[in-house]
C-alpha positions in Angstrom: 7.0 -23.3 60.0 4.6 -20.4 60.5 2.1 -19.2 58.0 0.1 -15.9 58.1 -2.3 -14.2 55.7 -4.3 -11.1 55.8 -5.0 -7.6 54.4 -2.5 -4.8 54.2 -3.2 -1.1 53.5 0.3 0.2 52.7 3.9 -0.8 52.2 4.7 0.3 55.7 1.8 -1.8 57.0 3.1 -4.8 55.2 6.6 -4.2 56.5 5.3 -4.0 60.1 3.6 -7.4 59.7 6.8 -8.9 58.3 9.0 -7.5 61.1 6.6 -8.4 63.9 6.2 -12.0 62.7 9.9 -12.5 62.1 10.6 -11.3 65.6 8.2 -13.9 66.9 10.3 -16.6 65.2 13.9 -15.8 66.2 14.8 -12.7 64.3 16.0 -9.5 66.0 14.9 -6.0 64.8 17.2 -3.1 65.5 18.2 0.0 63.5 15.9 -1.1 60.7 17.9 -4.3 60.4 16.5 -7.8 60.8 19.2 -10.2 62.1 19.5 -13.9 63.0 22.8 -15.6 63.6 25.1 -14.2 61.0 22.4 -13.0 58.6 21.6 -9.3 58.4 18.8 -7.8 56.3 18.2 -4.0 56.2 14.6 -3.0 55.3 13.6 0.4 54.0 10.1 1.6 52.9 9.0 4.3 50.4 5.3 4.8 50.0 5.0 7.3 47.2 6.7 8.2 44.0 7.3 11.9 43.7 8.0 11.9 40.0 8.3 9.5 37.0 12.1 9.4 37.3 13.4 5.9 37.3 15.3 6.5 40.6 12.1 6.8 42.7 12.2 3.5 44.5 8.7 3.0 45.7 8.0 -0.1 47.8 10.0 -2.2 50.3 13.8 -2.5 49.7 16.1 -5.2 51.1 19.8 -4.9 51.5 21.9 -7.8 52.8 25.0 -7.8 54.9 27.4 -10.0 56.9 27.2 -7.9 60.0 26.3 -4.5 61.4 28.1 -1.5 63.0 25.6 0.8 64.5 23.0 1.5 61.8 25.1 0.4 58.9 25.6 -3.0 57.4 29.0 -4.7 57.0 29.7 -5.8 53.4 26.3 -4.6 52.0 24.8 -6.3 49.0 23.1 -4.8 46.0 19.5 -4.0 46.7 16.2 -5.7 45.7 12.7 -4.3 46.0 9.1 -5.3 46.3 7.3 -2.7 44.2 6.5 -1.6 40.7 9.2 -2.5 38.1 8.6 0.3 35.6 7.4 3.8 35.5 4.1 2.8 33.8 3.2 6.2 32.2 -0.5 6.9 32.5 -1.0 3.7 34.5 -1.3 4.6 38.2 -0.4 1.8 40.6 -3.3 -0.1 42.1 -1.6 -1.7 45.1 -3.9 -1.4 48.1 -5.7 -2.8 49.8 -3.8 -6.0 49.1 -3.7 -9.5 50.4 -0.5 -11.1 51.7 0.8 -14.6 52.4 3.8 -14.8 54.8 5.7 -18.0 55.3 8.4 -18.1 57.9 10.7 -21.2 58.1 13.9 -21.8 60.2 16.2 -20.5 57.4 13.9 -18.9 54.9 11.2 -16.2 54.7 8.7 -15.8 51.8 6.3 -12.8 51.6 3.8 -12.7 48.7 1.5 -9.8 48.1 -1.6 -10.1 45.9 -3.2 -7.0 44.4 -5.4 -5.9 41.5 -7.2 -9.3 41.2 -4.5 -11.4 39.6 -1.1 -9.7 40.2 1.6 -10.9 42.7 4.7 -9.3 44.1 7.2 -11.2 46.3 10.0 -10.5 48.8 12.1 -13.4 50.1 15.3 -14.0 51.9 17.1 -17.0 53.4 20.3 -18.9 54.1 21.9 -21.3 51.7 23.2 -24.4 53.4 25.5 -25.0 50.4 27.9 -22.1 51.3 30.5 -23.5 53.7 34.2 -22.7 54.2 34.1 -19.3 52.4 33.8 -15.7 53.5 30.2 -15.7 52.4 27.4 -16.3 54.9 25.0 -17.8 52.4 22.4 -15.1 52.7 20.2 -14.7 49.6 17.7 -12.0 48.8 15.1 -11.8 46.1 12.1 -9.6 45.3 10.0 -9.0 42.2 11.8 -5.8 41.2 15.3 -4.5 40.8 16.1 -1.5 43.1 16.0 0.8 40.0 12.9 1.0 37.8 12.9 0.7 34.0 12.4 4.2 32.5 10.8 3.4 29.2 7.7 1.3 29.9 4.1 2.3 29.3 2.9 -0.9 30.9 1.8 -1.4 34.5 4.9 -3.6 34.9 8.0 -4.3 32.8 8.5 -8.0 32.8 11.2 -9.7 30.7 11.4 -13.5 31.3 11.8 -16.5 29.0 12.8 -20.1 29.4 16.5 -19.5 29.4 16.8 -15.7 29.7 15.4 -12.7 31.4 16.1 -9.8 33.6 17.7 -6.5 33.5 20.9 -5.1 32.2 20.4 -1.4 32.3 18.2 1.7 32.6 15.6 0.6 29.9 15.5 -3.0 30.9 13.0 -5.0 33.0 12.9 -7.4 35.8 12.5 -11.2 35.4 10.3 -11.2 38.6 11.4 -14.8 39.2 14.3 -15.2 41.7 17.7 -15.7 40.2 16.5 -15.6 36.6 18.8 -12.8 35.4 21.7 -13.9 33.2 22.6 -10.5 31.9 25.7 -8.4 32.4 24.0 -6.2 34.9 25.4 -3.6 37.2 24.6 -3.3 40.9 21.0 -2.7 41.8 19.9 -3.8 38.3 18.9 -7.4 39.4 16.1 -8.7 41.6 18.2 -11.3 43.4 21.7 -11.7 45.0 23.5 -14.2 47.2 26.5 -13.9 49.5 28.7 -16.8 48.3 32.3 -15.7 48.9 33.7 -17.9 46.2 36.8 -17.0 44.2 37.4 -13.8 46.1 34.0 -12.4 45.3 31.5 -11.9 48.2 28.1 -11.2 46.5 26.8 -12.4 43.2 26.6 -9.7 40.6 26.5 -9.1 36.8 30.1 -10.3 36.6 29.7 -13.1 39.1 26.4 -14.4 37.9 24.2 -16.8 40.0 21.1 -18.0 38.4 18.5 -20.8 38.4 18.3 -23.3 35.7 15.5 -25.8 34.8 16.5 -27.0 31.4 15.4 -29.1 29.7 12.3 -29.8 31.8 11.1 -26.3 31.7 10.4 -26.8 28.0 8.7 -30.2 28.4 6.2 -29.6 31.1 3.3 -30.2 31.3 3.1 -33.0 28.8 0.2 -34.2 26.7 0.0 -37.3 28.9 0.5 -35.7 32.3 -1.5 -32.6 33.0 0.3 -31.8 36.3 3.7 -30.2 36.4 6.1 -31.8 38.9 7.7 -29.5 41.5 11.3 -29.0 40.5 14.0 -28.2 43.0 14.8 -24.4 42.8 18.5 -24.7 42.3 20.8 -21.7 41.9 24.2 -22.1 40.2 27.2 -19.8 40.1 29.2 -19.4 36.9 32.8 -20.5 37.3 35.9 -20.3 35.1 36.3 -22.6 32.2 32.5 -22.7 31.6 31.9 -24.6 34.8 29.0 -24.2 37.2 28.7 -24.7 41.0 25.5 -25.4 42.8 25.4 -22.8 45.6 21.8 -22.7 46.7 18.7 -24.8 46.7 15.5 -23.3 48.2 14.4 -25.6 51.0 10.7 -24.6 50.9 10.0 -23.4 47.4 9.8 -25.3 44.1 9.5 -24.3 40.4 6.6 -25.5 38.3 4.7 -24.6 35.1 1.2 -23.5 36.1 -0.7 -24.1 32.9 -3.1 -26.4 34.8 -2.9 -24.7 38.2 -4.7 -21.6 39.5 -2.9 -18.9 41.5 -3.2 -19.7 45.3 -4.3 -23.3 44.6 -3.2 -25.7 47.3 -1.8 -29.0 46.0 -1.1 -32.1 48.1 1.8 -34.4 47.5 2.0 -37.2 50.0 2.1 -35.6 53.4 3.1 -32.2 52.1 1.0 -29.3 50.9 2.1 -26.5 48.6 0.5 -23.3 47.6 0.9 -22.2 43.9 1.8 -18.7 42.7 2.7 -17.2 39.4 5.9 -15.2 39.5 3.8 -12.2 38.7 0.7 -12.7 36.6 -0.5 -15.8 34.7 -1.1 -15.7 31.0 -1.6 -19.1 29.4 -1.9 -17.6 25.9 1.8 -16.6 26.0 3.0 -19.4 28.2 6.7 -18.9 27.7 6.7 -15.3 29.0 8.2 -12.9 26.5 8.9 -13.5 22.9 12.7 -12.9 22.8 12.4 -9.6 21.0 13.5 -7.6 24.0 10.1 -6.1 24.6 8.6 -6.0 28.0 5.3 -7.7 28.9 2.7 -7.5 31.7 2.8 -11.1 32.7 5.1 -14.1 33.4 3.4 -16.7 31.2 3.0 -20.0 33.0 6.2 -19.7 35.0 5.5 -20.0 38.7 6.5 -21.5 42.0 5.0 -23.4 44.9 5.8 -22.6 48.5 5.5 -25.1 51.3 2.1 -24.6 53.1 1.1 -25.5 56.6 -1.9 -23.3 57.0 -5.4 -24.4 57.9 
């Protein structure tokens, strides 16, 4: 595992760091596409938003594929994006300078950007070892934002996340921020995570082939009155199947889910011989620990929902 941290001054600067470090650990960079074995990830960067229109996709965008022909991906996925989720009228972005944490493992890459004191974006991709014997290559992608931006928010961000729901379903909807939290009937480019599973004649997860994480019932029971810490739960991703069945199609090898009521962002915790660094999915708010209130309104935090990434830094 390789770990890097530092300061970035733009989305392009952050992308340059990501590409450089991935190349140093087995990835190939050509035609704006990172590739390794049968995984292909196209990266595009947009620094500025020219207008408040929801189609202005500021930030770093990822698109997955099963191959490449010239500069184009084969079987491209829907897109995910590190960047602002909503238009945020009258609230200018305060991104840079920003700090970053970059974790590169054999089959997974996690990039976390911290800005404006207590806010975090992420961009991640990896390979699921659960996908075998299908047309899917197991590539999964996630970022804090959908490719499109919600068009109705007056908040800095438009976050919609709860214990068993969250995410976007259309133009006025928000991102869950957390990977694979969206259970909505969303259309392409309106979710912040996708996976190439190839099950049932469908290649990529989508709003009609939904893949999402599930932590019930523990998500509602932690931390307890007798145990202040929250255990690190496996980050499992399930695919909806016919007859109300579910298939486990991915488990993050180097990230875990936890409630961060009693943990601070960027705190390092030690469990046996392993160390993990804690992050909120976006911004911690212990006063509204379960994220949104179920009314459909967007908020500017993710409660105490968070994750921990395996850490081997100094």
